[in-house]
N, C-alpha and C positions, 0 to 999 in steps of 0.2 A: 665466272662472269668478270668482265673487265670494263674499262672505260672506253669511250668512243674513239680514242686515238689508235687502237690496235688494228693491225692489218689482219686480213683473213677472218673477218667477223661476220656474224649474222645478227640482224636486229629483229627483236620480237616486239611488236606494237600491241599494246593492251587497251581495251576500252576502259572507261572510268570505273565501272563496277569491279573490274579485276585489278585495276591500278590501286584501288583502296587496299587490296590484300597484299600488294607489293610495296607497301610503304609510300604510296602516292606516285610511284614510278609508272609512267605510261610507255616507257621505252627501255627495254632491257637489251644490252649488247652482250653477245656470247662469242668468245674467242678462245682458242682457234675455232673456225667455222665448223659446226657439226655437219655430218654428211647427210642426215635426213631430218624430217620434221620430228619423228619419234625420238631421235637422239637429242635434238634441241630441247624437247620437253623433258627428257630424262635429266639433262644437265641443269635446266632451270629448276626442276623439282628439288634438286639438292639444296638450293638456297631459298626457293619460293614455293614450298610444297602446297600451300593453300591455293595459290594461283593455278597450279597444274591440276589439282583436284577438281577445279571448276571446268577444266577443259577436257579431261579424260575421266572416264568412269573407273570403278574399282577393278575392272578387267584390263584397263589400259587403253580401251577403245575411245575414240573421239565421242564426246557426248552428243546426243541427238540434236540439241538446240544450240550448238556452237558451230560456227563456221570458221574455217582456217584457210587463209589465202597465202600463197607464196608468190611474191612479185605480181599480185593481181589475179592469180589463177586459183580457183577453188580446189583444194587437195582432194575433195571427194570425186572430182573428175580427172584426177591424176592418179597417183599411187597411194592415196591416203597418207597414213603416218610414215610410209616408206618413200614418200616424195623426196627426191634429191634436192639438196640445197647447194648453192655455190657461195663462195666468199662474196660478200656484198648483198646477199639476198635479204629481203625484208619479208617477215612473216607477220601477217595481221590476224588477230583473233577478234571475231565479232559475234556477239550473241544474235541468234535469230530474232527477227521482229515479226510478231503475229498481230493481226488486226481482226476486228470483228465487226 
């Protein structure tokens, strides 16, 4: 991961609950840009394993109560972890909200 001045990067935005696991960082910049969401998570896991363990289960699948969006689109309606990323993409991770 690198700083925000890099070209060909992807930004991973984290909610506060996950930012706490990433040393308070709510924005992680990964460069060069990974090709897929799965590759993005693999690369982030190398430095922030606790964060990725909250996003993916032990099989590597997206956890049931975590939503991931690429440039505003839910990856569950795209190609899941194989969803393609472009340089400049923003990936948001949001926990599901349940009410009762």
